[in-house]
N, C-alpha and C positions, 0 to 999 in steps of 0.2 A: 504494500500500500504506500503510495506517495503522499508525503505531507506537504501542504501548501502553507506559506506564511512563515513567521519567525517564532522562535521559542521565547519564553519569558526571559531567560538568561541573555539571549542576544539583544532583546529590546533594552533590558537594564544596562547592559554594557554600552550600547550606543548612547543612551541617555546620560550615563556617567561621563563618557568621552565628550559629549557636547557640553556638559556642565563645566568640565575642566577647561575646555577651550574658551568658553564665555568668561570664566573666571580670570583667565589670562588676558583676554582682549579688552574687557571693560576698563581696568585701570590704565592701560596704555592709551585707550581712546580718551579718557578723562585728562590725562597729561597732555595729549596732543591738542585737545580743545582749549585747555588753559594756556598753552603756548600761543595758540592762534589769538586768543583774547589779549594776551600780553602784547603781541605784535600790533593789535588794533590800538591799544593804549599808547604804545610808542608812536604810532602814526598820529594819534590825537595830539600828543605832545609836540610833534613836529609841526602840525598845523597851527598850534598856539604860538610856536616860535616864529613861524613865517608871518603870522598876523601881527605879532608884537614888533617884529622888525619893520614891517610896513607902517605901523603906527608911529614908531620912532622916527622913520624917514620923514613923515609929515609933521609930527608934533615936536620933534626934537628930544624926546625922552621916552622911556618905556611907560606903558600904562600903569596905573596904580595897582597895588596888590589887591587880589580879589578874595572874597570869602570862599569857604569850601563849597564846591558844587555850583558856583555861579561865575559866569564870565563878566568882566567889566563892561559896562554900557559903552564905554569909549572904544573897546576892542571889538564889539559886536559887528560893525560894518566890515571888518577884515576877516572874520571867521565865516566858515560855511554857514548858510542860513540855518538857524536853530540848533547849532552844535551844542550839545549838552556838555557841561563840565562834570559829567559823571558817566560811568559805564558799569552796568550790572551792580556789583557790590562795592564799587570804588567811587571816590570823589576826587576831583582835581582842584588845585588852587595855584594861581600864578603869583609869584612873589618877585617884586621889584625892589632892588636895593640901590642906594645912592641916589643921585639926581643929576640934573643938567650941570655940566661942568665938573662934577665929581665922578669918581669911578662907578659907572652903572653896572648893575648885575641883573640877571633875569634867571629865574628857575621855575620849573613846574613841579609841584609836589603831588603825589598820588597817594591817597590814604586808603587803607583797606584793613580788614579784620585779621587777627592773628591766624585764623584758619582758612583764609582766602587762598584758593588754588591759583587764582590769577596773580595775586600778590606774590605767591611763592614763585611763579613763573617769571614775574618781573625781576625778581632777584637774580636771575641768570644773566641779565644785562649788566655787565661789569665794565668798568673803565674809569678813567679820571673824571668823566662827566656824569657819573651816576653814583649816588650815595643811597644806601637803604638800611632800614631797620626792620624789625619784625612786622611793623604796621605802617611803614611809610617809605616810599621811594622818592628820591629827589633827583630830578634831571637838571643839572647845571648847564644852562644853555649859553649864558654869557657871564661867566664868573668875574 
């Protein structure tokens, strides 16, 4: 007599194998998504830098420091329309130091929670122009 179909052992083996593969793939996917989000934040920081430089070209100094999660009204015409100063669980703030005639500086701070996967991915951006702590990354654009 010929049996058709799979035995219970064969089905359990296939289900266990699929569960192991899913268990491996999901963490890798989450890390990849966090890195993509971190690249998006880095692009946002670059947009703020370009907007601030355009503002300085016309006004003679960088725009004033902003509050967390909001762009300066004076910077708004230079940013993409409706660009939020936040992304998912992060908030941005532009910090201007010095003034006209003095040594001016500009940085963008990105604030996130201690358990933020995007914040952790942002910490992979290393260099002289990036400073980070467990809950804050600072991109020094014009120190």
